[in-house]
PQR file with spaces between the fields and no chain letter, atoms N, CA, C, O and H, PARSE charges and radii, in Angstrom:
ATOM       1  N    GLY     1     123.391 -106.830  322.423 -0.4000 1.5000
ATOM       2  CA   GLY     1     123.147 -105.648  321.609 -0.0000 2.0000
ATOM       3  C    GLY     1     121.625 -105.524  321.220  0.5500 1.7000
ATOM       4  O    GLY     1     120.778 -106.181  321.825 -0.5500 1.4000
ATOM       5  N    PHE     2     121.338 -104.762  320.311 -0.4000 1.5000
ATOM       6  CA   PHE     2     119.955 -104.517  319.849 -0.0000 2.0000
ATOM       7  C    PHE     2     119.847 -104.919  318.381  0.5500 1.7000
ATOM       8  O    PHE     2     120.836 -104.927  317.647 -0.5500 1.4000
ATOM       9  H    PHE     2     122.027 -104.229  319.819  0.4000 1.0000
ATOM      10  N    ASP     3     118.633 -105.252  317.975 -0.4000 1.5000
ATOM      11  CA   ASP     3     118.412 -105.625  316.552 -0.0000 2.0000
ATOM      12  C    ASP     3     117.949 -104.412  315.757  0.5500 1.7000
ATOM      13  O    ASP     3     118.085 -104.376  314.534 -0.5500 1.4000
ATOM      14  H    ASP     3     117.830 -105.246  318.571  0.4000 1.0000
ATOM      15  N    LEU     4     117.383 -103.386  316.477 -0.4000 1.5000
ATOM      16  CA   LEU     4     116.810 -102.217  315.794 -0.0000 2.0000
ATOM      17  C    LEU     4     117.079 -100.976  316.564  0.5500 1.7000
ATOM      18  O    LEU     4     116.932 -100.956  317.786 -0.5500 1.4000
ATOM      19  H    LEU     4     117.273 -103.416  317.471  0.4000 1.0000
ATOM      20  N    GLN     5     117.489  -99.887  315.851 -0.4000 1.5000
ATOM      21  CA   GLN     5     117.619  -98.577  316.465 -0.0000 2.0000
ATOM      22  C    GLN     5     116.740  -97.656  315.658  0.5500 1.7000
ATOM      23  O    GLN     5     116.783  -97.623  314.428 -0.5500 1.4000
ATOM      24  H    GLN     5     117.609  -99.903  314.859  0.4000 1.0000
ATOM      25  N    LEU     6     115.880  -96.853  316.451 -0.4000 1.5000
ATOM      26  CA   LEU     6     114.990  -95.886  315.763 -0.0000 2.0000
ATOM      27  C    LEU     6     115.596  -94.460  316.154  0.5500 1.7000
ATOM      28  O    LEU     6     115.813  -94.146  317.324 -0.5500 1.4000
ATOM      29  H    LEU     6     115.845  -96.880  317.450  0.4000 1.0000
ATOM      30  N    SER     7     115.823  -93.712  315.169 -0.4000 1.5000
ATOM      31  CA   SER     7     116.530  -92.389  315.388 -0.0000 2.0000
ATOM      32  C    SER     7     115.804  -91.298  314.641  0.5500 1.7000
ATOM      33  O    SER     7     115.068  -91.557  313.689 -0.5500 1.4000
ATOM      34  H    SER     7     115.647  -93.968  314.219  0.4000 1.0000
ATOM      35  N    GLY     8     116.017  -90.092  315.077 -0.4000 1.5000
ATOM      36  CA   GLY     8     115.492  -88.942  314.266 -0.0000 2.0000
ATOM      37  C    GLY     8     115.560  -87.772  315.228  0.5500 1.7000
ATOM      38  O    GLY     8     115.784  -87.926  316.429 -0.5500 1.4000
ATOM      39  H    GLY     8     116.615  -89.882  315.850  0.4000 1.0000
ATOM      40  N    HIS     9     115.373  -86.691  314.697 -0.4000 1.5000
ATOM      41  CA   HIS     9     115.159  -86.514  313.316 -0.0000 2.0000
ATOM      42  C    HIS     9     116.314  -85.720  312.713  0.5500 1.7000
ATOM      43  O    HIS     9     116.888  -84.881  313.408 -0.5500 1.4000
ATOM      44  H    HIS     9     115.191  -86.566  313.722  0.4000 1.0000
ATOM      45  N    THR    10     116.659  -85.934  311.522 -0.4000 1.5000
ATOM      46  CA   THR    10     117.816  -85.321  310.896 -0.0000 2.0000
ATOM      47  C    THR    10     117.481  -84.257  309.940  0.5500 1.7000
ATOM      48  O    THR    10     118.397  -83.545  309.528 -0.5500 1.4000
ATOM      49  H    THR    10     116.193  -86.615  310.958  0.4000 1.0000
ATOM      50  N    HIS    11     116.305  -84.068  309.548 -0.4000 1.5000
ATOM      51  CA   HIS    11     115.856  -83.134  308.513 -0.0000 2.0000
ATOM      52  C    HIS    11     116.371  -83.559  307.119  0.5500 1.7000
ATOM      53  O    HIS    11     116.139  -82.904  306.103 -0.5500 1.4000
ATOM      54  H    HIS    11     115.561  -84.647  309.882  0.4000 1.0000
ATOM      55  N    GLY    12     117.077  -84.688  307.146 -0.4000 1.5000
ATOM      56  CA   GLY    12     117.664  -85.181  305.847 -0.0000 2.0000
ATOM      57  C    GLY    12     118.640  -84.284  305.177  0.5500 1.7000
ATOM      58  O    GLY    12     118.909  -84.454  303.988 -0.5500 1.4000
ATOM      59  H    GLY    12     117.266  -85.220  307.972  0.4000 1.0000
ATOM      60  N    GLY    13     119.182  -83.341  305.878 -0.4000 1.5000
ATOM      61  CA   GLY    13     120.091  -82.423  305.284 -0.0000 2.0000
ATOM      62  C    GLY    13     119.378  -81.038  304.986  0.5500 1.7000
ATOM      63  O    GLY    13     120.044  -80.015  304.825 -0.5500 1.4000
ATOM      64  H    GLY    13     118.964  -83.203  306.844  0.4000 1.0000
ATOM      65  N    GLN    14     118.089  -81.052  304.924 -0.4000 1.5000
ATOM      66  CA   GLN    14     117.197  -79.985  304.773 -0.0000 2.0000
ATOM      67  C    GLN    14     117.288  -79.164  303.456  0.5500 1.7000
ATOM      68  O    GLN    14     116.291  -79.027  302.747 -0.5500 1.4000
ATOM      69  H    GLN    14     117.548  -81.884  305.055  0.4000 1.0000
ATOM      70  N    PHE    15     118.497  -78.616  303.132 -0.4000 1.5000
ATOM      71  CA   PHE    15     118.517  -77.883  301.894 -0.0000 2.0000
ATOM      72  C    PHE    15     120.080  -77.803  301.500  0.5500 1.7000
ATOM      73  O    PHE    15     120.983  -78.013  302.310 -0.5500 1.4000
ATOM      74  H    PHE    15     119.307  -78.727  303.708  0.4000 1.0000
ATOM      75  N    TRP    16     120.251  -77.504  300.282 -0.4000 1.5000
ATOM      76  CA   TRP    16     121.615  -77.329  299.692 -0.0000 2.0000
ATOM      77  C    TRP    16     122.233  -76.098  300.315  0.5500 1.7000
ATOM      78  O    TRP    16     121.514  -75.115  300.497 -0.5500 1.4000
ATOM      79  H    TRP    16     119.518  -77.333  299.625  0.4000 1.0000
ATOM      80  N    PRO    17     123.461  -76.076  300.645 -0.5600 1.5000
ATOM      81  CA   PRO    17     124.448  -77.100  300.510  0.2800 2.0000
ATOM      82  C    PRO    17     124.593  -78.088  301.730  0.5500 1.7000
ATOM      83  O    PRO    17     125.409  -79.008  301.677 -0.5500 1.4000
ATOM      84  N    TRP    18     123.858  -77.900  302.736 -0.4000 1.5000
ATOM      85  CA   TRP    18     123.927  -78.658  303.989 -0.0000 2.0000
ATOM      86  C    TRP    18     123.714  -80.170  303.610  0.5500 1.7000
ATOM      87  O    TRP    18     124.353  -81.029  304.219 -0.5500 1.4000
ATOM      88  H    TRP    18     123.195  -77.153  302.779  0.4000 1.0000
ATOM      89  N    ASN    19     122.883  -80.491  302.678 -0.4000 1.5000
ATOM      90  CA   ASN    19     122.680  -81.907  302.284 -0.0000 2.0000
ATOM      91  C    ASN    19     123.951  -82.576  301.774  0.5500 1.7000
ATOM      92  O    ASN    19     124.009  -83.804  301.712 -0.5500 1.4000
ATOM      93  H    ASN    19     122.364  -79.794  302.184  0.4000 1.0000
ATOM      94  N    LEU    20     124.965  -81.807  301.409 -0.4000 1.5000
ATOM      95  CA   LEU    20     126.180  -82.337  300.942 -0.0000 2.0000
ATOM      96  C    LEU    20     127.121  -82.636  302.174  0.5500 1.7000
ATOM      97  O    LEU    20     127.927  -83.566  302.131 -0.5500 1.4000
ATOM      98  H    LEU    20     124.918  -80.809  301.460  0.4000 1.0000
ATOM      99  N    PHE    21     126.989  -81.814  303.268 -0.4000 1.5000
ATOM     100  CA   PHE    21     127.903  -81.975  304.365 -0.0000 2.0000
ATOM     101  C    PHE    21     127.347  -82.810  305.549  0.5500 1.7000
ATOM     102  O    PHE    21     128.132  -83.366  306.317 -0.5500 1.4000
ATOM     103  H    PHE    21     126.335  -81.059  303.303  0.4000 1.0000
ATOM     104  N    VAL    22     126.031  -82.904  305.704 -0.4000 1.5000
ATOM     105  CA   VAL    22     125.500  -83.711  306.788 -0.0000 2.0000
ATOM     106  C    VAL    22     125.933  -85.159  306.675  0.5500 1.7000
ATOM     107  O    VAL    22     126.356  -85.715  307.689 -0.5500 1.4000
ATOM     108  H    VAL    22     125.393  -82.452  305.080  0.4000 1.0000
ATOM     109  N    PRO    23     125.866  -85.788  305.577 -0.5600 1.5000
ATOM     110  CA   PRO    23     126.262  -87.227  305.539  0.2800 2.0000
ATOM     111  C    PRO    23     127.729  -87.473  305.992  0.5500 1.7000
ATOM     112  O    PRO    23     128.072  -88.591  306.374 -0.5500 1.4000
ATOM     113  N    MET    24     128.566  -86.458  305.949 -0.4000 1.5000
ATOM     114  CA   MET    24     129.967  -86.594  306.393 -0.0000 2.0000
ATOM     115  C    MET    24     129.998  -86.782  307.932  0.5500 1.7000
ATOM     116  O    MET    24     130.878  -87.455  308.468 -0.5500 1.4000
ATOM     117  H    MET    24     128.287  -85.549  305.639  0.4000 1.0000
ATOM     118  N    GLN    25     129.038  -86.186  308.604 -0.4000 1.5000
ATOM     119  CA   GLN    25     128.988  -86.258  310.088 -0.0000 2.0000
ATOM     120  C    GLN    25     127.994  -87.285  310.537  0.5500 1.7000
ATOM     121  O    GLN    25     128.156  -87.865  311.610 -0.5500 1.4000
ATOM     122  H    GLN    25     128.322  -85.639  308.168  0.4000 1.0000
ATOM     123  N    GLN    26     126.975  -87.532  309.759 -0.4000 1.5000
ATOM     124  CA   GLN    26     125.906  -88.578  310.125 -0.0000 2.0000
ATOM     125  C    GLN    26     125.759  -89.475  308.908  0.5500 1.7000
ATOM     126  O    GLN    26     125.126  -89.129  307.911 -0.5500 1.4000
ATOM     127  H    GLN    26     126.843  -87.061  308.886  0.4000 1.0000
ATOM     128  N    PRO    27     126.379  -90.659  309.039 -0.5600 1.5000
ATOM     129  CA   PRO    27     126.359  -91.592  307.881  0.2800 2.0000
ATOM     130  C    PRO    27     124.964  -92.005  307.403  0.5500 1.7000
ATOM     131  O    PRO    27     124.786  -92.343  306.233 -0.5500 1.4000
ATOM     132  N    TYR    28     123.970  -91.977  308.308 -0.4000 1.5000
ATOM     133  CA   TYR    28     122.584  -92.331  307.994 -0.0000 2.0000
ATOM     134  C    TYR    28     121.700  -91.128  308.210  0.5500 1.7000
ATOM     135  O    TYR    28     121.487  -90.740  309.359 -0.5500 1.4000
ATOM     136  H    TYR    28     124.114  -91.702  309.259  0.4000 1.0000
ATOM     137  N    THR    29     121.171  -90.515  307.162 -0.4000 1.5000
ATOM     138  CA   THR    29     120.348  -89.347  307.288 -0.0000 2.0000
ATOM     139  C    THR    29     118.892  -89.577  307.059  0.5500 1.7000
ATOM     140  O    THR    29     118.112  -88.670  307.349 -0.5500 1.4000
ATOM     141  H    THR    29     121.344  -90.830  306.229  0.4000 1.0000
ATOM     142  N    ALA    30     118.435  -90.735  306.551 -0.4000 1.5000
ATOM     143  CA   ALA    30     117.149  -91.094  306.262 -0.0000 2.0000
ATOM     144  C    ALA    30     116.943  -92.528  305.905  0.5500 1.7000
ATOM     145  O    ALA    30     117.794  -93.158  305.277 -0.5500 1.4000
ATOM     146  H    ALA    30     119.069  -91.472  306.316  0.4000 1.0000
ATOM     147  N    GLY    31     115.792  -93.053  306.313 -0.4000 1.5000
ATOM     148  CA   GLY    31     115.399  -94.428  305.914 -0.0000 2.0000
ATOM     149  C    GLY    31     116.024  -95.505  306.701  0.5500 1.7000
ATOM     150  O    GLY    31     116.677  -95.273  307.718 -0.5500 1.4000
ATOM     151  H    GLY    31     115.101  -92.541  306.823  0.4000 1.0000
ATOM     152  N    LEU    32     115.813  -96.731  306.207 -0.4000 1.5000
ATOM     153  CA   LEU    32     116.334  -97.911  306.842 -0.0000 2.0000
ATOM     154  C    LEU    32     117.703  -98.321  306.377  0.5500 1.7000
ATOM     155  O    LEU    32     117.939  -98.472  305.179 -0.5500 1.4000
ATOM     156  H    LEU    32     115.282  -96.920  305.381  0.4000 1.0000
ATOM     157  N    ASN    33     118.591  -98.500  307.293 -0.4000 1.5000
ATOM     158  CA   ASN    33     119.953  -98.794  306.956 -0.0000 2.0000
ATOM     159  C    ASN    33     120.435  -99.952  307.781  0.5500 1.7000
ATOM     160  O    ASN    33     119.901 -100.191  308.864 -0.5500 1.4000
ATOM     161  H    ASN    33     118.400  -98.377  308.267  0.4000 1.0000
ATOM     162  N    ARG    34     121.459 -100.707  307.297 -0.4000 1.5000
ATOM     163  CA   ARG    34     121.987 -101.789  308.068 -0.0000 2.0000
ATOM     164  C    ARG    34     123.375 -101.294  308.640  0.5500 1.7000
ATOM     165  O    ARG    34     124.207 -100.792  307.885 -0.5500 1.4000
ATOM     166  H    ARG    34     121.892 -100.513  306.417  0.4000 1.0000
ATOM     167  N    HIS    35     123.595 -101.442  309.941 -0.4000 1.5000
ATOM     168  CA   HIS    35     124.854 -101.115  310.513 -0.0000 2.0000
ATOM     169  C    HIS    35     125.347 -102.419  311.309  0.5500 1.7000
ATOM     170  O    HIS    35     124.851 -102.782  312.376 -0.5500 1.4000
ATOM     171  H    HIS    35     122.919 -101.850  310.554  0.4000 1.0000
ATOM     172  N    GLU    36     126.305 -103.018  310.698 -0.4000 1.5000
ATOM     173  CA   GLU    36     126.792 -104.357  311.177 -0.0000 2.0000
ATOM     174  C    GLU    36     125.599 -105.263  311.359  0.5500 1.7000
ATOM     175  O    GLU    36     124.911 -105.553  310.379 -0.5500 1.4000
ATOM     176  H    GLU    36     126.708 -102.723  309.831  0.4000 1.0000
ATOM     177  N    ALA    37     125.318 -105.725  312.565 -0.4000 1.5000
ATOM     178  CA   ALA    37     124.243 -106.757  312.821 -0.0000 2.0000
ATOM     179  C    ALA    37     122.850 -106.033  313.193  0.5500 1.7000
ATOM     180  O    ALA    37     121.862 -106.696  313.508 -0.5500 1.4000
ATOM     181  H    ALA    37     125.877 -105.490  313.360  0.4000 1.0000
ATOM     182  N    MET    38     122.843 -104.694  313.138 -0.4000 1.5000
ATOM     183  CA   MET    38     121.669 -103.952  313.557 -0.0000 2.0000
ATOM     184  C    MET    38     121.101 -103.113  312.494  0.5500 1.7000
ATOM     185  O    MET    38     121.813 -102.541  311.668 -0.5500 1.4000
ATOM     186  H    MET    38     123.646 -104.155  312.883  0.4000 1.0000
ATOM     187  N    TRP    39     119.704 -103.033  312.515 -0.4000 1.5000
ATOM     188  CA   TRP    39     119.022 -102.205  311.549 -0.0000 2.0000
ATOM     189  C    TRP    39     118.885 -100.830  312.246  0.5500 1.7000
ATOM     190  O    TRP    39     118.626 -100.761  313.447 -0.5500 1.4000
ATOM     191  H    TRP    39     119.126 -103.498  313.185  0.4000 1.0000
ATOM     192  N    VAL    40     119.059  -99.777  311.497 -0.4000 1.5000
ATOM     193  CA   VAL    40     118.913  -98.363  311.929 -0.0000 2.0000
ATOM     194  C    VAL    40     117.931  -97.617  311.100  0.5500 1.7000
ATOM     195  O    VAL    40     118.148  -97.423  309.904 -0.5500 1.4000
ATOM     196  H    VAL    40     119.269  -99.834  310.522  0.4000 1.0000
ATOM     197  N    TYR    41     116.828  -97.182  311.715 -0.4000 1.5000
ATOM     198  CA   TYR    41     115.918  -96.370  311.004 -0.0000 2.0000
ATOM     199  C    TYR    41     116.027  -94.941  311.438  0.5500 1.7000
ATOM     200  O    TYR    41     115.959  -94.660  312.635 -0.5500 1.4000
ATOM     201  H    TYR    41     116.652  -97.340  312.687  0.4000 1.0000
ATOM     202  N    VAL    42     116.202  -93.985  310.474 -0.4000 1.5000
ATOM     203  CA   VAL    42     116.355  -92.617  310.717 -0.0000 2.0000
ATOM     204  C    VAL    42     115.242  -91.815  309.989  0.5500 1.7000
ATOM     205  O    VAL    42     115.059  -91.943  308.778 -0.5500 1.4000
ATOM     206  H    VAL    42     116.258  -94.213  309.502  0.4000 1.0000
ATOM     207  N    SER    43     114.492  -90.968  310.785 -0.4000 1.5000
ATOM     208  CA   SER    43     113.397  -90.246  310.196 -0.0000 2.0000
ATOM     209  C    SER    43     113.908  -88.820  309.862  0.5500 1.7000
ATOM     210  O    SER    43     114.686  -88.274  310.643 -0.5500 1.4000
ATOM     211  H    SER    43     114.641  -90.864  311.768  0.4000 1.0000
ATOM     212  N    ARG    44     113.523  -88.237  308.800 -0.4000 1.5000
ATOM     213  CA   ARG    44     113.804  -86.875  308.408 -0.0000 2.0000
ATOM     214  C    ARG    44     112.987  -85.905  309.203  0.5500 1.7000
ATOM     215  O    ARG    44     113.331  -84.726  309.286 -0.5500 1.4000
ATOM     216  H    ARG    44     112.891  -88.680  308.165  0.4000 1.0000
ATOM     217  N    GLY    45     111.890  -86.380  309.803 -0.4000 1.5000
ATOM     218  CA   GLY    45     111.089  -85.495  310.557 -0.0000 2.0000
ATOM     219  C    GLY    45     110.145  -84.628  309.764  0.5500 1.7000
ATOM     220  O    GLY    45     110.067  -84.778  308.545 -0.5500 1.4000
ATOM     221  H    GLY    45     111.611  -87.338  309.736  0.4000 1.0000
ATOM     222  N    THR    46     109.413  -83.712  310.410 -0.4000 1.5000
ATOM     223  CA   THR    46     108.459  -82.849  309.725 -0.0000 2.0000
ATOM     224  C    THR    46     108.758  -81.333  309.781  0.5500 1.7000
ATOM     225  O    THR    46     108.139  -80.521  309.094 -0.5500 1.4000
ATOM     226  H    THR    46     109.477  -83.590  311.400  0.4000 1.0000
ATOM     227  N    GLY    47     109.717  -81.011  310.619 -0.4000 1.5000
ATOM     228  CA   GLY    47     110.002  -79.589  310.803 -0.0000 2.0000
ATOM     229  C    GLY    47     111.198  -79.139  309.942  0.5500 1.7000
ATOM     230  O    GLY    47     111.596  -79.790  308.976 -0.5500 1.4000
ATOM     231  H    GLY    47     110.220  -81.671  311.178  0.4000 1.0000
ATOM     232  N    TYR    48     111.733  -78.003  310.350 -0.4000 1.5000
ATOM     233  CA   TYR    48     112.958  -77.475  309.733 -0.0000 2.0000
ATOM     234  C    TYR    48     113.661  -76.673  310.699  0.5500 1.7000
ATOM     235  O    TYR    48     113.165  -76.371  311.784 -0.5500 1.4000
ATOM     236  H    TYR    48     111.409  -77.474  311.135  0.4000 1.0000
ATOM     237  N    TRP    49     114.890  -76.299  310.295 -0.4000 1.5000
ATOM     238  CA   TRP    49     115.781  -75.454  311.084 -0.0000 2.0000
ATOM     239  C    TRP    49     116.119  -74.216  310.186  0.5500 1.7000
ATOM     240  O    TRP    49     116.357  -74.349  308.985 -0.5500 1.4000
ATOM     241  H    TRP    49     115.293  -76.545  309.413  0.4000 1.0000
ATOM     242  N    GLY    50     116.128  -73.033  310.810 -0.4000 1.5000
ATOM     243  CA   GLY    50     116.416  -71.863  310.152 -0.0000 2.0000
ATOM     244  C    GLY    50     115.271  -71.433  309.231  0.5500 1.7000
ATOM     245  O    GLY    50     114.127  -71.347  309.676 -0.5500 1.4000
ATOM     246  H    GLY    50     115.934  -72.925  311.785  0.4000 1.0000
ATOM     247  N    PRO    51     115.557  -71.165  307.973 -0.5600 1.5000
ATOM     248  CA   PRO    51     114.535  -70.657  306.976  0.2800 2.0000
ATOM     249  C    PRO    51     113.487  -71.771  306.811  0.5500 1.7000
ATOM     250  O    PRO    51     113.850  -72.947  306.838 -0.5500 1.4000
ATOM     251  N    PRO    52     112.237  -71.444  306.645 -0.5600 1.5000
ATOM     252  CA   PRO    52     111.218  -72.444  306.452  0.2800 2.0000
ATOM     253  C    PRO    52     111.162  -73.033  305.090  0.5500 1.7000
ATOM     254  O    PRO    52     110.191  -72.858  304.355 -0.5500 1.4000
ATOM     255  N    LYS    53     112.255  -73.766  304.738 -0.4000 1.5000
ATOM     256  CA   LYS    53     112.375  -74.362  303.461 -0.0000 2.0000
ATOM     257  C    LYS    53     113.003  -75.728  303.568  0.5500 1.7000
ATOM     258  O    LYS    53     113.846  -75.953  304.436 -0.5500 1.4000
ATOM     259  H    LYS    53     113.044  -73.908  305.335  0.4000 1.0000
ATOM     260  N    ARG    54     112.608  -76.655  302.700 -0.4000 1.5000
ATOM     261  CA   ARG    54     113.270  -78.007  302.656 -0.0000 2.0000
ATOM     262  C    ARG    54     113.366  -78.339  301.161  0.5500 1.7000
ATOM     263  O    ARG    54     112.358  -78.482  300.469 -0.5500 1.4000
ATOM     264  H    ARG    54     111.923  -76.472  301.995  0.4000 1.0000
ATOM     265  N    PHE    55     114.594  -78.453  300.698 -0.4000 1.5000
ATOM     266  CA   PHE    55     114.796  -78.812  299.335 -0.0000 2.0000
ATOM     267  C    PHE    55     115.497  -80.188  299.233  0.5500 1.7000
ATOM     268  O    PHE    55     116.579  -80.382  299.788 -0.5500 1.4000
ATOM     269  H    PHE    55     115.413  -78.336  301.260  0.4000 1.0000
ATOM     270  N    GLY    56     114.877  -81.114  298.533 -0.4000 1.5000
ATOM     271  CA   GLY    56     115.497  -82.414  298.348 -0.0000 2.0000
ATOM     272  C    GLY    56     115.434  -83.351  299.607  0.5500 1.7000
ATOM     273  O    GLY    56     116.036  -84.423  299.647 -0.5500 1.4000
ATOM     274  H    GLY    56     113.998  -80.957  298.082  0.4000 1.0000
ATOM     275  N    ALA    57     114.650  -82.861  300.645 -0.4000 1.5000
ATOM     276  CA   ALA    57     114.570  -83.603  301.887 -0.0000 2.0000
ATOM     277  C    ALA    57     113.163  -83.442  302.335  0.5500 1.7000
ATOM     278  O    ALA    57     112.936  -82.714  303.301 -0.5500 1.4000
ATOM     279  H    ALA    57     114.160  -81.989  300.612  0.4000 1.0000
ATOM     280  N    PRO    58     112.151  -84.084  301.691 -0.5600 1.5000
ATOM     281  CA   PRO    58     110.785  -83.884  302.066  0.2800 2.0000
ATOM     282  C    PRO    58     110.497  -84.300  303.466  0.5500 1.7000
ATOM     283  O    PRO    58     111.169  -85.187  303.992 -0.5500 1.4000
ATOM     284  N    SER    59     109.484  -83.673  304.118 -0.4000 1.5000
ATOM     285  CA   SER    59     109.096  -84.080  305.441 -0.0000 2.0000
ATOM     286  C    SER    59     108.515  -85.531  305.356  0.5500 1.7000
ATOM     287  O    SER    59     108.042  -86.000  304.321 -0.5500 1.4000
ATOM     288  H    SER    59     108.938  -82.953  303.690  0.4000 1.0000
ATOM     289  N    GLU    60     108.599  -86.184  306.531 -0.4000 1.5000
ATOM     290  CA   GLU    60     108.030  -87.490  306.569 -0.0000 2.0000
ATOM     291  C    GLU    60     107.527  -87.860  307.971  0.5500 1.7000
ATOM     292  O    GLU    60     108.106  -87.486  308.991 -0.5500 1.4000
ATOM     293  H    GLU    60     108.983  -85.803  307.372  0.4000 1.0000
ATOM     294  N    ILE    61     106.459  -88.586  307.969 -0.4000 1.5000
ATOM     295  CA   ILE    61     105.918  -89.176  309.168 -0.0000 2.0000
ATOM     296  C    ILE    61     105.953  -90.680  308.905  0.5500 1.7000
ATOM     297  O    ILE    61     105.363  -91.129  307.922 -0.5500 1.4000
ATOM     298  H    ILE    61     105.989  -88.890  307.140  0.4000 1.0000
ATOM     299  N    THR    62     106.600  -91.453  309.719 -0.4000 1.5000
ATOM     300  CA   THR    62     106.786  -92.928  309.488 -0.0000 2.0000
ATOM     301  C    THR    62     105.959  -93.769  310.385  0.5500 1.7000
ATOM     302  O    THR    62     105.790  -93.557  311.586 -0.5500 1.4000
ATOM     303  H    THR    62     107.079  -91.088  310.518  0.4000 1.0000
ATOM     304  N    LYS    63     105.446  -94.767  309.673 -0.4000 1.5000
ATOM     305  CA   LYS    63     104.672  -95.814  310.351 -0.0000 2.0000
ATOM     306  C    LYS    63     105.391  -97.093  310.145  0.5500 1.7000
ATOM     307  O    LYS    63     105.535  -97.549  309.011 -0.5500 1.4000
ATOM     308  H    LYS    63     105.583  -94.938  308.698  0.4000 1.0000
ATOM     309  N    LEU    64     105.863  -97.711  311.240 -0.4000 1.5000
ATOM     310  CA   LEU    64     106.651  -98.937  311.185 -0.0000 2.0000
ATOM     311  C    LEU    64     105.811 -100.094  311.726  0.5500 1.7000
ATOM     312  O    LEU    64     105.118  -99.932  312.730 -0.5500 1.4000
ATOM     313  H    LEU    64     105.746  -97.341  312.161  0.4000 1.0000
ATOM     314  N    ARG    65     105.860 -101.211  311.102 -0.4000 1.5000
ATOM     315  CA   ARG    65     105.270 -102.465  311.612 -0.0000 2.0000
ATOM     316  C    ARG    65     106.353 -103.406  311.923  0.5500 1.7000
ATOM     317  O    ARG    65     107.129 -103.817  311.061 -0.5500 1.4000
ATOM     318  H    ARG    65     106.423 -101.342  310.286  0.4000 1.0000
ATOM     319  N    LEU    66     106.404 -103.763  313.228 -0.4000 1.5000
ATOM     320  CA   LEU    66     107.457 -104.657  313.665 -0.0000 2.0000
ATOM     321  C    LEU    66     106.793 -106.096  313.807  0.5500 1.7000
ATOM     322  O    LEU    66     105.731 -106.287  314.401 -0.5500 1.4000
ATOM     323  H    LEU    66     105.773 -103.429  313.928  0.4000 1.0000
ATOM     324  N    VAL    67     107.516 -107.041  313.217 -0.4000 1.5000
ATOM     325  CA   VAL    67     106.986 -108.482  313.227 -0.0000 2.0000
ATOM     326  C    VAL    67     108.029 -109.303  313.996  0.5500 1.7000
ATOM     327  O    VAL    67     109.229 -109.239  313.729 -0.5500 1.4000
ATOM     328  H    VAL    67     108.378 -106.886  312.734  0.4000 1.0000
ATOM     329  N    ARG    68     107.519 -110.071  314.955 -0.4000 1.5000
ATOM     330  CA   ARG    68     108.452 -110.979  315.686 -0.0000 2.0000
ATOM     331  C    ARG    68     108.812 -112.203  314.785  0.5500 1.7000
ATOM     332  O    ARG    68     107.984 -112.784  314.083 -0.5500 1.4000
ATOM     333  H    ARG    68     106.544 -110.122  315.171  0.4000 1.0000
ATOM     334  N    LYS    69     110.074 -112.521  314.873 -0.4000 1.5000
ATOM     335  CA   LYS    69     110.548 -113.691  314.025 -0.0000 2.0000
ATOM     336  C    LYS    69     110.873 -114.802  314.990  0.5500 1.7000
ATOM     337  O    LYS    69     111.285 -115.883  314.570 -0.5500 1.4000
ATOM     338  H    LYS    69     110.747 -112.049  315.444  0.4000 1.0000
């Protein structure tokens, strides 16, 4: 398997009420999460879908630093 999965972008739910329903279909909508033995990072991205608005899901550009153990 893999130790890290980088995923995106989800818009983080983008705006109400979708931010209530998106987590039902996508358990990880933003940030670093642990899934069994693997780390999963999900970016909200910088764009939008539909109306040019984002409420409660700010845009993000992520810089990750990977360190070998």
